[in-house]
C-alpha positions in Angstrom: -3.6 4.8 2.8 -3.0 8.8 1.3 0.9 7.8 0.4 2.2 8.9 -2.7 3.6 6.0 -5.0 5.5 5.4 -7.6 5.6 2.2 -9.0 9.2 2.1 -11.0 12.6 1.0 -9.9 14.5 3.9 -7.8 16.5 4.6 -4.8 15.5 5.8 -1.7 18.0 7.7 0.3 17.9 8.5 4.1 20.9 9.5 6.3 23.0 9.6 3.4 22.4 5.7 2.8 20.7 4.7 -0.6 19.0 1.7 -0.8 17.3 0.4 -4.5 13.5 -0.1 -4.3 11.0 -1.2 -6.8 8.4 0.9 -5.8 8.4 4.1 -3.9 6.5 5.3 -1.1 6.7 8.7 0.0 10.3 10.1 0.2 12.6 7.7 2.1 10.6 4.8 1.9 10.2 1.7 -1.0 9.3 -1.7 -1.3 11.8 -4.6 -2.9 10.2 -7.4 -4.7 12.0 -10.4 -4.0 12.2 -13.5 -6.1 9.7 -15.4 -4.0 7.3 -12.9 -4.8 7.0 -11.4 -1.3 7.7 -7.6 -0.9 10.1 -6.1 1.8 9.9 -2.5 2.8 12.9 -0.7 2.9 14.2 3.0 4.2 13.3 5.3 7.4 9.8 5.4 8.7 11.0 7.8 11.0 12.8 10.4 8.8 9.5 9.9 6.3 7.1 13.3 6.4 3.5 13.3 7.0 1.6 9.7 7.2 4.3 7.1 6.8 5.7 8.7 10.2 2.8 7.6 11.8 4.4 4.0 11.2 7.4 4.3 12.8 7.8 1.8 15.3 4.6 0.0 14.5 5.5 -1.9 11.0 2.8 -4.4 12.2 0.1 -1.5 11.3 2.0 -0.7 8.1 1.9 -4.0 6.7 -2.2 -4.4 7.7 -2.9 -1.3 6.4 -0.7 -1.8 3.2 -2.3 -5.1 2.8 -6.0 -4.0 3.3 -5.5 -0.9 0.6 -4.1 -3.6 -2.0 -7.0 -6.0 -1.0 -9.3 -3.5 -1.7 -8.0 -1.9 -4.9 -7.6 -5.6 -6.4 -11.1 -6.3 -5.4 -12.4 -3.1 -7.0 -10.2 -3.8 -10.4 -11.8 -7.3 -10.3 -15.6 -5.9 -10.0 -15.1 -3.4 -12.8 -13.9 -6.1 -14.7 -17.2 -8.0 -14.4 -19.1 -4.4 -14.9 -19.8 -3.7 -11.4 -19.5 -0.1 -9.9 -18.2 0.8 -6.8 -19.5 4.5 -5.8 -17.0 5.4 -2.9 -14.2 2.8 -2.1 -13.4 4.8 1.0 -16.6 2.8 2.6 -14.3 -0.9 2.1 -13.6 -2.5 5.1 -12.2 -5.7 5.9 -13.9 -7.8 8.1 -12.7 -9.8 11.2 -13.1 -12.5 9.2 -10.9 -11.4 6.2 -13.8 -10.5 3.9 -14.1 -7.3 2.0 -17.5 -5.6 2.6 -18.5 -2.7 -0.2 -21.2 -1.9 -1.9 -21.3 -2.4 -5.8 -23.9 -1.7 -8.5 -23.8 -3.2 -11.8 -23.9 -1.4 -14.5 
C-alpha cells in the first residue's frame, strides 16, 4: 500500500486530540486491535499527508486495499514456509472470486 507502519502501541494525534492505537500508519492514522479480534481504524484521513489522504471519504477502498495487502503478505509468508519464492509480489492480484494470484517457484 506504500504506507509506513509501526507495529507497536502508540498514540495518533490530530487536531489536538489523541487516541491510543496498537499500530500506527502514517502520522495521524492507526489501528486498534479490539477484544473480539477485529481491528478498528482511528485517526484522521483528511489530515494525513500522501497516500493515506487519498482514502479520505472512501473508507471502503481503504478497507479493501488493506485487506488485500494483508492477504498477499500472509500468503507470501506461508509460501516461504513451504519453500516457495515469489519474485515480484507487486504482481499479486486478488481476483473477483477472492483467490490470490501470483507466480511462485520452489527453491
